[in-house]
mmJSON file of the N, C-alpha and C atoms, coordinates in Angstrom:
{"data_MODEL":{"atom_site":{
"group_PDB":["ATOM","ATOM","ATOM","ATOM","ATOM","ATOM","ATOM","ATOM","ATOM","ATOM","ATOM","ATOM","ATOM","ATOM","ATOM","ATOM","ATOM","ATOM","ATOM","ATOM","ATOM","ATOM","ATOM","ATOM","ATOM","ATOM","ATOM","ATOM","ATOM","ATOM","ATOM","ATOM","ATOM","ATOM","ATOM","ATOM","ATOM","ATOM","ATOM","ATOM","ATOM","ATOM","ATOM","ATOM","ATOM","ATOM","ATOM","ATOM","ATOM","ATOM","ATOM","ATOM","ATOM","ATOM","ATOM","ATOM","ATOM","ATOM","ATOM","ATOM","ATOM","ATOM","ATOM","ATOM","ATOM","ATOM","ATOM","ATOM","ATOM","ATOM","ATOM","ATOM","ATOM","ATOM","ATOM","ATOM","ATOM","ATOM","ATOM","ATOM","ATOM","ATOM","ATOM","ATOM","ATOM","ATOM","ATOM","ATOM","ATOM","ATOM","ATOM","ATOM","ATOM","ATOM","ATOM","ATOM","ATOM","ATOM","ATOM","ATOM","ATOM","ATOM","ATOM","ATOM","ATOM","ATOM","ATOM","ATOM","ATOM","ATOM","ATOM","ATOM","ATOM","ATOM","ATOM","ATOM","ATOM","ATOM","ATOM","ATOM","ATOM","ATOM","ATOM","ATOM","ATOM","ATOM","ATOM","ATOM","ATOM","ATOM","ATOM","ATOM","ATOM","ATOM","ATOM","ATOM","ATOM","ATOM","ATOM","ATOM","ATOM","ATOM","ATOM","ATOM","ATOM","ATOM","ATOM","ATOM","ATOM","ATOM","ATOM","ATOM","ATOM","ATOM","ATOM","ATOM","ATOM","ATOM","ATOM","ATOM","ATOM","ATOM","ATOM","ATOM","ATOM","ATOM","ATOM","ATOM","ATOM","ATOM","ATOM","ATOM","ATOM","ATOM","ATOM","ATOM","ATOM","ATOM","ATOM","ATOM","ATOM","ATOM","ATOM","ATOM","ATOM","ATOM","ATOM","ATOM","ATOM","ATOM","ATOM","ATOM"],
"id":[1,2,3,4,5,6,7,8,9,10,11,12,13,14,15,16,17,18,19,20,21,22,23,24,25,26,27,28,29,30,31,32,33,34,35,36,37,38,39,40,41,42,43,44,45,46,47,48,49,50,51,52,53,54,55,56,57,58,59,60,61,62,63,64,65,66,67,68,69,70,71,72,73,74,75,76,77,78,79,80,81,82,83,84,85,86,87,88,89,90,91,92,93,94,95,96,97,98,99,100,101,102,103,104,105,106,107,108,109,110,111,112,113,114,115,116,117,118,119,120,121,122,123,124,125,126,127,128,129,130,131,132,133,134,135,136,137,138,139,140,141,142,143,144,145,146,147,148,149,150,151,152,153,154,155,156,157,158,159,160,161,162,163,164,165,166,167,168,169,170,171,172,173,174,175,176,177,178,179,180,181,182,183,184,185,186,187,188,189,190,191,192],
"type_symbol":["N","C","C","N","C","C","N","C","C","N","C","C","N","C","C","N","C","C","N","C","C","N","C","C","N","C","C","N","C","C","N","C","C","N","C","C","N","C","C","N","C","C","N","C","C","N","C","C","N","C","C","N","C","C","N","C","C","N","C","C","N","C","C","N","C","C","N","C","C","N","C","C","N","C","C","N","C","C","N","C","C","N","C","C","N","C","C","N","C","C","N","C","C","N","C","C","N","C","C","N","C","C","N","C","C","N","C","C","N","C","C","N","C","C","N","C","C","N","C","C","N","C","C","N","C","C","N","C","C","N","C","C","N","C","C","N","C","C","N","C","C","N","C","C","N","C","C","N","C","C","N","C","C","N","C","C","N","C","C","N","C","C","N","C","C","N","C","C","N","C","C","N","C","C","N","C","C","N","C","C","N","C","C","N","C","C","N","C","C","N","C","C"],
"label_atom_id":["N","CA","C","N","CA","C","N","CA","C","N","CA","C","N","CA","C","N","CA","C","N","CA","C","N","CA","C","N","CA","C","N","CA","C","N","CA","C","N","CA","C","N","CA","C","N","CA","C","N","CA","C","N","CA","C","N","CA","C","N","CA","C","N","CA","C","N","CA","C","N","CA","C","N","CA","C","N","CA","C","N","CA","C","N","CA","C","N","CA","C","N","CA","C","N","CA","C","N","CA","C","N","CA","C","N","CA","C","N","CA","C","N","CA","C","N","CA","C","N","CA","C","N","CA","C","N","CA","C","N","CA","C","N","CA","C","N","CA","C","N","CA","C","N","CA","C","N","CA","C","N","CA","C","N","CA","C","N","CA","C","N","CA","C","N","CA","C","N","CA","C","N","CA","C","N","CA","C","N","CA","C","N","CA","C","N","CA","C","N","CA","C","N","CA","C","N","CA","C","N","CA","C","N","CA","C","N","CA","C","N","CA","C","N","CA","C","N","CA","C","N","CA","C"],
"label_alt_id":[null,null,null,null,null,null,null,null,null,null,null,null,null,null,null,null,null,null,null,null,null,null,null,null,null,null,null,null,null,null,null,null,null,null,null,null,null,null,null,null,null,null,null,null,null,null,null,null,null,null,null,null,null,null,null,null,null,null,null,null,null,null,null,null,null,null,null,null,null,null,null,null,null,null,null,null,null,null,null,null,null,null,null,null,null,null,null,null,null,null,null,null,null,null,null,null,null,null,null,null,null,null,null,null,null,null,null,null,null,null,null,null,null,null,null,null,null,null,null,null,null,null,null,null,null,null,null,null,null,null,null,null,null,null,null,null,null,null,null,null,null,null,null,null,null,null,null,null,null,null,null,null,null,null,null,null,null,null,null,null,null,null,null,null,null,null,null,null,null,null,null,null,null,null,null,null,null,null,null,null,null,null,null,null,null,null,null,null,null,null,null,null],
"label_comp_id":["UNK","UNK","UNK","UNK","UNK","UNK","UNK","UNK","UNK","UNK","UNK","UNK","UNK","UNK","UNK","UNK","UNK","UNK","UNK","UNK","UNK","UNK","UNK","UNK","UNK","UNK","UNK","UNK","UNK","UNK","UNK","UNK","UNK","UNK","UNK","UNK","UNK","UNK","UNK","UNK","UNK","UNK","UNK","UNK","UNK","UNK","UNK","UNK","UNK","UNK","UNK","UNK","UNK","UNK","UNK","UNK","UNK","UNK","UNK","UNK","UNK","UNK","UNK","UNK","UNK","UNK","UNK","UNK","UNK","UNK","UNK","UNK","UNK","UNK","UNK","UNK","UNK","UNK","UNK","UNK","UNK","UNK","UNK","UNK","UNK","UNK","UNK","UNK","UNK","UNK","UNK","UNK","UNK","UNK","UNK","UNK","UNK","UNK","UNK","UNK","UNK","UNK","UNK","UNK","UNK","UNK","UNK","UNK","UNK","UNK","UNK","UNK","UNK","UNK","UNK","UNK","UNK","UNK","UNK","UNK","UNK","UNK","UNK","UNK","UNK","UNK","UNK","UNK","UNK","UNK","UNK","UNK","UNK","UNK","UNK","UNK","UNK","UNK","UNK","UNK","UNK","UNK","UNK","UNK","UNK","UNK","UNK","UNK","UNK","UNK","UNK","UNK","UNK","UNK","UNK","UNK","UNK","UNK","UNK","UNK","UNK","UNK","UNK","UNK","UNK","UNK","UNK","UNK","UNK","UNK","UNK","UNK","UNK","UNK","UNK","UNK","UNK","UNK","UNK","UNK","UNK","UNK","UNK","UNK","UNK","UNK","UNK","UNK","UNK","UNK","UNK","UNK"],
"label_asym_id":["A","A","A","A","A","A","A","A","A","A","A","A","A","A","A","A","A","A","A","A","A","A","A","A","A","A","A","A","A","A","A","A","A","A","A","A","A","A","A","A","A","A","A","A","A","A","A","A","A","A","A","A","A","A","A","A","A","A","A","A","A","A","A","A","A","A","A","A","A","A","A","A","A","A","A","A","A","A","A","A","A","A","A","A","A","A","A","A","A","A","A","A","A","A","A","A","A","A","A","A","A","A","A","A","A","A","A","A","A","A","A","A","A","A","A","A","A","A","A","A","A","A","A","A","A","A","A","A","A","A","A","A","A","A","A","A","A","A","A","A","A","A","A","A","A","A","A","A","A","A","A","A","A","A","A","A","A","A","A","A","A","A","A","A","A","A","A","A","A","A","A","A","A","A","A","A","A","A","A","A","A","A","A","A","A","A","A","A","A","A","A","A"],
"label_entity_id":["1","1","1","1","1","1","1","1","1","1","1","1","1","1","1","1","1","1","1","1","1","1","1","1","1","1","1","1","1","1","1","1","1","1","1","1","1","1","1","1","1","1","1","1","1","1","1","1","1","1","1","1","1","1","1","1","1","1","1","1","1","1","1","1","1","1","1","1","1","1","1","1","1","1","1","1","1","1","1","1","1","1","1","1","1","1","1","1","1","1","1","1","1","1","1","1","1","1","1","1","1","1","1","1","1","1","1","1","1","1","1","1","1","1","1","1","1","1","1","1","1","1","1","1","1","1","1","1","1","1","1","1","1","1","1","1","1","1","1","1","1","1","1","1","1","1","1","1","1","1","1","1","1","1","1","1","1","1","1","1","1","1","1","1","1","1","1","1","1","1","1","1","1","1","1","1","1","1","1","1","1","1","1","1","1","1","1","1","1","1","1","1"],
"label_seq_id":[1,1,1,2,2,2,3,3,3,4,4,4,5,5,5,6,6,6,7,7,7,8,8,8,9,9,9,10,10,10,11,11,11,12,12,12,13,13,13,14,14,14,15,15,15,16,16,16,17,17,17,18,18,18,19,19,19,20,20,20,21,21,21,22,22,22,23,23,23,24,24,24,25,25,25,26,26,26,27,27,27,28,28,28,29,29,29,30,30,30,31,31,31,32,32,32,33,33,33,34,34,34,35,35,35,36,36,36,37,37,37,38,38,38,39,39,39,40,40,40,41,41,41,42,42,42,43,43,43,44,44,44,45,45,45,46,46,46,47,47,47,48,48,48,49,49,49,50,50,50,51,51,51,52,52,52,53,53,53,54,54,54,55,55,55,56,56,56,57,57,57,58,58,58,59,59,59,60,60,60,61,61,61,62,62,62,63,63,63,64,64,64],
"pdbx_PDB_ins_code":[null,null,null,null,null,null,null,null,null,null,null,null,null,null,null,null,null,null,null,null,null,null,null,null,null,null,null,null,null,null,null,null,null,null,null,null,null,null,null,null,null,null,null,null,null,null,null,null,null,null,null,null,null,null,null,null,null,null,null,null,null,null,null,null,null,null,null,null,null,null,null,null,null,null,null,null,null,null,null,null,null,null,null,null,null,null,null,null,null,null,null,null,null,null,null,null,null,null,null,null,null,null,null,null,null,null,null,null,null,null,null,null,null,null,null,null,null,null,null,null,null,null,null,null,null,null,null,null,null,null,null,null,null,null,null,null,null,null,null,null,null,null,null,null,null,null,null,null,null,null,null,null,null,null,null,null,null,null,null,null,null,null,null,null,null,null,null,null,null,null,null,null,null,null,null,null,null,null,null,null,null,null,null,null,null,null,null,null,null,null,null,null],
"Cartn_x":[216.563,215.92,216.198,216.767,218.294,217.688,217.383,216.825,215.365,214.411,213.257,213.584,213.759,213.896,213.846,215.38,215.393,214.299,213.42,212.823,211.407,211.136,210.145,210.24,211.454,211.883,211.82,212.484,212.244,211.11,210.179,208.54,207.878,208.355,207.098,208.349,209.405,209.431,209.05,208.762,208.188,207.2,206.013,204.4,204.428,205.49,205.391,205.912,206.484,206.79,205.673,204.935,203.646,202.695,202.413,201.633,201.811,203.519,203.855,203.587,202.96,202.854,201.415,200.737,199.156,198.882,199.164,198.456,197.587,196.39,195.039,195.229,194.949,194.533,193.594,193.195,191.327,190.357,189.245,187.975,187.877,188.206,188.461,186.88,185.988,184.491,184.943,183.974,183.926,183.74,184.718,184.372,182.92,183.021,181.262,181.714,180.83,180.153,179.199,178.359,176.985,177.111,176.287,175.892,174.514,174.844,172.668,173.028,172.338,172.445,173.861,174.276,175.394,176.674,175.934,175.994,176.989,178.561,178.952,179.495,179.404,180.353,181.086,182.251,183.146,184.423,184.115,184.067,185.054,186.935,187.219,187.584,186.495,186.58,187.41,187.034,187.729,189.263,189.536,191.547,191.789,191.41,191.659,191.744,191.214,191.481,192.51,192.658,193.585,195.061,195.201,196.74,196.611,196.13,195.736,196.297,195.824,196.731,197.931,198.165,199.828,200.366,199.876,201.145,201.217,200.235,200.323,201.624,201.613,202.434,203.87,203.92,205.586,205.732,204.975,205.598,206.22,205.476,205.496,206.656,206.928,208.41,209.643,209.349,210.652,210.727,209.366,209.589,210.652,210.679,211.254,212.91],
"Cartn_y":[97.661,97.364,96.549,96.29,95.723,93.784,93.277,91.967,91.988,93.192,92.67,92.157,93.49,93.078,92.111,91.465,89.744,89.051,88.945,88.201,88.327,89.722,90.162,89.518,89.337,88.878,86.842,85.871,85.098,84.865,85.72,85.01,85.099,86.219,86.69,85.024,84.849,84.084,82.85,82.044,80.974,81.033,81.911,82.373,81.904,82.299,82.602,81.611,79.975,78.9,78.15,78.681,77.608,77.682,78.984,79.228,78.624,78.119,77.701,76.171,75.632,74.539,74.223,75.11,74.843,74.685,74.858,75.633,76.65,76.241,76.953,78.551,79.077,80.791,81.315,81.807,82.009,81.569,82.08,81.012,80.383,80.636,79.948,80.037,79.172,79.198,80.386,80.692,82.375,83.67,83.33,84.131,84.42,85.775,85.628,85.964,85.226,85.079,85.076,85.881,86.429,86.03,85.505,85.714,85.383,86.71,86.669,87.424,86.144,86.374,86.856,88.26,88.788,89.325,89.159,90.505,88.943,89.24,88.53,89.436,88.949,89.687,88.862,88.95,88.167,89.361,89.156,89.46,88.545,88.819,87.909,87.919,87.808,87.762,86.882,86.402,85.217,85.395,85.238,85.802,86.348,87.923,89.217,88.716,87.739,88.078,87.935,86.011,84.831,86.042,86.738,87.353,88.787,88.745,90.653,90.06,88.299,87.91,87.314,87.052,86.635,87.866,88.353,89.79,90.815,90.624,91.315,90.603,89.216,87.848,88.732,88.517,88.736,89.961,91.275,92.53,92.22,91.692,91.738,91.267,90.231,89.308,90.345,90.946,91.729,93.223,93.337,94.614,94.372,93.484,92.724,93.235],
"Cartn_z":[145.46,144.405,143.438,143.517,142.375,142.57,143.778,144.337,143.836,143.466,143.613,142.246,141.133,139.932,139.398,140.104,139.827,139.808,141.105,141.639,140.563,140.214,139.36,138.31,137.587,136.412,136.213,136.94,137.916,137.537,138.507,138.628,137.864,136.478,134.928,134.302,134.273,133.436,134.244,134.835,135.91,134.759,135.179,134.779,133.063,132.639,130.881,130.938,131.215,131.333,131.941,132.292,133.078,131.083,131.484,130.416,128.738,128.301,127.46,127.405,128.93,129.282,128.945,129.166,128.822,130.348,131.204,132.824,132.468,132.767,132.746,133.912,133.52,134.485,134.207,135.093,135.28,135.137,135.179,135.713,136.161,136.941,138.226,139.168,140.141,140.706,141.371,141.017,142.595,140.638,139.53,138.775,138.036,137.422,137.982,135.521,135.379,133.699,133.407,132.485,131.638,131.197,130.124,128.174,128.584,127.48,127.105,125.662,124.753,122.98,122.863,122.235,121.784,122.569,124.267,124.658,125.413,125.919,126.974,128.164,129.406,130.36,130.985,131.299,131.832,133.496,134.791,135.651,136.398,136.205,137.219,138.554,139.381,141.407,141.737,142.004,142.802,142.06,140.574,140.32,140.686,141.218,140.774,143.062,143.808,145.086,145.146,144.362,145.1,144.4,143.3,142.682,144.192,144.864,145.389,146.621,146.747,148.312,147.727,146.789,146.763,146.333,146.126,145.941,146.953,147.826,149.469,150.055,149.952,150.448,149.847,148.566,148.287,148.313,148.288,148.536,150.053,151.062,152.723,152.939,152.008,151.916,152.222,150.285,150.349,151.344,152.181,152.483,153.893,154.288,155.236,155.671],
"occupancy":[1.0,1.0,1.0,1.0,1.0,1.0,1.0,1.0,1.0,1.0,1.0,1.0,1.0,1.0,1.0,1.0,1.0,1.0,1.0,1.0,1.0,1.0,1.0,1.0,1.0,1.0,1.0,1.0,1.0,1.0,1.0,1.0,1.0,1.0,1.0,1.0,1.0,1.0,1.0,1.0,1.0,1.0,1.0,1.0,1.0,1.0,1.0,1.0,1.0,1.0,1.0,1.0,1.0,1.0,1.0,1.0,1.0,1.0,1.0,1.0,1.0,1.0,1.0,1.0,1.0,1.0,1.0,1.0,1.0,1.0,1.0,1.0,1.0,1.0,1.0,1.0,1.0,1.0,1.0,1.0,1.0,1.0,1.0,1.0,1.0,1.0,1.0,1.0,1.0,1.0,1.0,1.0,1.0,1.0,1.0,1.0,1.0,1.0,1.0,1.0,1.0,1.0,1.0,1.0,1.0,1.0,1.0,1.0,1.0,1.0,1.0,1.0,1.0,1.0,1.0,1.0,1.0,1.0,1.0,1.0,1.0,1.0,1.0,1.0,1.0,1.0,1.0,1.0,1.0,1.0,1.0,1.0,1.0,1.0,1.0,1.0,1.0,1.0,1.0,1.0,1.0,1.0,1.0,1.0,1.0,1.0,1.0,1.0,1.0,1.0,1.0,1.0,1.0,1.0,1.0,1.0,1.0,1.0,1.0,1.0,1.0,1.0,1.0,1.0,1.0,1.0,1.0,1.0,1.0,1.0,1.0,1.0,1.0,1.0,1.0,1.0,1.0,1.0,1.0,1.0,1.0,1.0,1.0,1.0,1.0,1.0,1.0,1.0,1.0,1.0,1.0,1.0],
"B_iso_or_equiv":[0.0,0.0,0.0,0.0,0.0,0.0,0.0,0.0,0.0,0.0,0.0,0.0,0.0,0.0,0.0,0.0,0.0,0.0,0.0,0.0,0.0,0.0,0.0,0.0,0.0,0.0,0.0,0.0,0.0,0.0,0.0,0.0,0.0,0.0,0.0,0.0,0.0,0.0,0.0,0.0,0.0,0.0,0.0,0.0,0.0,0.0,0.0,0.0,0.0,0.0,0.0,0.0,0.0,0.0,0.0,0.0,0.0,0.0,0.0,0.0,0.0,0.0,0.0,0.0,0.0,0.0,0.0,0.0,0.0,0.0,0.0,0.0,0.0,0.0,0.0,0.0,0.0,0.0,0.0,0.0,0.0,0.0,0.0,0.0,0.0,0.0,0.0,0.0,0.0,0.0,0.0,0.0,0.0,0.0,0.0,0.0,0.0,0.0,0.0,0.0,0.0,0.0,0.0,0.0,0.0,0.0,0.0,0.0,0.0,0.0,0.0,0.0,0.0,0.0,0.0,0.0,0.0,0.0,0.0,0.0,0.0,0.0,0.0,0.0,0.0,0.0,0.0,0.0,0.0,0.0,0.0,0.0,0.0,0.0,0.0,0.0,0.0,0.0,0.0,0.0,0.0,0.0,0.0,0.0,0.0,0.0,0.0,0.0,0.0,0.0,0.0,0.0,0.0,0.0,0.0,0.0,0.0,0.0,0.0,0.0,0.0,0.0,0.0,0.0,0.0,0.0,0.0,0.0,0.0,0.0,0.0,0.0,0.0,0.0,0.0,0.0,0.0,0.0,0.0,0.0,0.0,0.0,0.0,0.0,0.0,0.0,0.0,0.0,0.0,0.0,0.0,0.0],
"pdbx_formal_charge":[null,null,null,null,null,null,null,null,null,null,null,null,null,null,null,null,null,null,null,null,null,null,null,null,null,null,null,null,null,null,null,null,null,null,null,null,null,null,null,null,null,null,null,null,null,null,null,null,null,null,null,null,null,null,null,null,null,null,null,null,null,null,null,null,null,null,null,null,null,null,null,null,null,null,null,null,null,null,null,null,null,null,null,null,null,null,null,null,null,null,null,null,null,null,null,null,null,null,null,null,null,null,null,null,null,null,null,null,null,null,null,null,null,null,null,null,null,null,null,null,null,null,null,null,null,null,null,null,null,null,null,null,null,null,null,null,null,null,null,null,null,null,null,null,null,null,null,null,null,null,null,null,null,null,null,null,null,null,null,null,null,null,null,null,null,null,null,null,null,null,null,null,null,null,null,null,null,null,null,null,null,null,null,null,null,null,null,null,null,null,null,null],
"auth_seq_id":[1,1,1,2,2,2,3,3,3,4,4,4,5,5,5,6,6,6,7,7,7,8,8,8,9,9,9,10,10,10,11,11,11,12,12,12,13,13,13,14,14,14,15,15,15,16,16,16,17,17,17,18,18,18,19,19,19,20,20,20,21,21,21,22,22,22,23,23,23,24,24,24,25,25,25,26,26,26,27,27,27,28,28,28,29,29,29,30,30,30,31,31,31,32,32,32,33,33,33,34,34,34,35,35,35,36,36,36,37,37,37,38,38,38,39,39,39,40,40,40,41,41,41,42,42,42,43,43,43,44,44,44,45,45,45,46,46,46,47,47,47,48,48,48,49,49,49,50,50,50,51,51,51,52,52,52,53,53,53,54,54,54,55,55,55,56,56,56,57,57,57,58,58,58,59,59,59,60,60,60,61,61,61,62,62,62,63,63,63,64,64,64],
"auth_comp_id":["UNK","UNK","UNK","UNK","UNK","UNK","UNK","UNK","UNK","UNK","UNK","UNK","UNK","UNK","UNK","UNK","UNK","UNK","UNK","UNK","UNK","UNK","UNK","UNK","UNK","UNK","UNK","UNK","UNK","UNK","UNK","UNK","UNK","UNK","UNK","UNK","UNK","UNK","UNK","UNK","UNK","UNK","UNK","UNK","UNK","UNK","UNK","UNK","UNK","UNK","UNK","UNK","UNK","UNK","UNK","UNK","UNK","UNK","UNK","UNK","UNK","UNK","UNK","UNK","UNK","UNK","UNK","UNK","UNK","UNK","UNK","UNK","UNK","UNK","UNK","UNK","UNK","UNK","UNK","UNK","UNK","UNK","UNK","UNK","UNK","UNK","UNK","UNK","UNK","UNK","UNK","UNK","UNK","UNK","UNK","UNK","UNK","UNK","UNK","UNK","UNK","UNK","UNK","UNK","UNK","UNK","UNK","UNK","UNK","UNK","UNK","UNK","UNK","UNK","UNK","UNK","UNK","UNK","UNK","UNK","UNK","UNK","UNK","UNK","UNK","UNK","UNK","UNK","UNK","UNK","UNK","UNK","UNK","UNK","UNK","UNK","UNK","UNK","UNK","UNK","UNK","UNK","UNK","UNK","UNK","UNK","UNK","UNK","UNK","UNK","UNK","UNK","UNK","UNK","UNK","UNK","UNK","UNK","UNK","UNK","UNK","UNK","UNK","UNK","UNK","UNK","UNK","UNK","UNK","UNK","UNK","UNK","UNK","UNK","UNK","UNK","UNK","UNK","UNK","UNK","UNK","UNK","UNK","UNK","UNK","UNK","UNK","UNK","UNK","UNK","UNK","UNK"],
"auth_asym_id":["A","A","A","A","A","A","A","A","A","A","A","A","A","A","A","A","A","A","A","A","A","A","A","A","A","A","A","A","A","A","A","A","A","A","A","A","A","A","A","A","A","A","A","A","A","A","A","A","A","A","A","A","A","A","A","A","A","A","A","A","A","A","A","A","A","A","A","A","A","A","A","A","A","A","A","A","A","A","A","A","A","A","A","A","A","A","A","A","A","A","A","A","A","A","A","A","A","A","A","A","A","A","A","A","A","A","A","A","A","A","A","A","A","A","A","A","A","A","A","A","A","A","A","A","A","A","A","A","A","A","A","A","A","A","A","A","A","A","A","A","A","A","A","A","A","A","A","A","A","A","A","A","A","A","A","A","A","A","A","A","A","A","A","A","A","A","A","A","A","A","A","A","A","A","A","A","A","A","A","A","A","A","A","A","A","A","A","A","A","A","A","A"],
"auth_atom_id":["N","CA","C","N","CA","C","N","CA","C","N","CA","C","N","CA","C","N","CA","C","N","CA","C","N","CA","C","N","CA","C","N","CA","C","N","CA","C","N","CA","C","N","CA","C","N","CA","C","N","CA","C","N","CA","C","N","CA","C","N","CA","C","N","CA","C","N","CA","C","N","CA","C","N","CA","C","N","CA","C","N","CA","C","N","CA","C","N","CA","C","N","CA","C","N","CA","C","N","CA","C","N","CA","C","N","CA","C","N","CA","C","N","CA","C","N","CA","C","N","CA","C","N","CA","C","N","CA","C","N","CA","C","N","CA","C","N","CA","C","N","CA","C","N","CA","C","N","CA","C","N","CA","C","N","CA","C","N","CA","C","N","CA","C","N","CA","C","N","CA","C","N","CA","C","N","CA","C","N","CA","C","N","CA","C","N","CA","C","N","CA","C","N","CA","C","N","CA","C","N","CA","C","N","CA","C","N","CA","C","N","CA","C","N","CA","C","N","CA","C","N","CA","C"],
"pdbx_PDB_model_num":[1,1,1,1,1,1,1,1,1,1,1,1,1,1,1,1,1,1,1,1,1,1,1,1,1,1,1,1,1,1,1,1,1,1,1,1,1,1,1,1,1,1,1,1,1,1,1,1,1,1,1,1,1,1,1,1,1,1,1,1,1,1,1,1,1,1,1,1,1,1,1,1,1,1,1,1,1,1,1,1,1,1,1,1,1,1,1,1,1,1,1,1,1,1,1,1,1,1,1,1,1,1,1,1,1,1,1,1,1,1,1,1,1,1,1,1,1,1,1,1,1,1,1,1,1,1,1,1,1,1,1,1,1,1,1,1,1,1,1,1,1,1,1,1,1,1,1,1,1,1,1,1,1,1,1,1,1,1,1,1,1,1,1,1,1,1,1,1,1,1,1,1,1,1,1,1,1,1,1,1,1,1,1,1,1,1,1,1,1,1,1,1]
}}}
């Protein structure tokens, strides 16, 4: 459990550094964006799929 928390902390730190450096996240091709007048709808479909794959790989790595 301790090892998992350390790696999650390091991952969050790396993600925070990337955001501070200005690396864009989200708005991948495949994300759904609808704008009509005063209404806007954003559904991050491709972003959700990519995050799901990455988290599945990461968690399967720690299960071994």
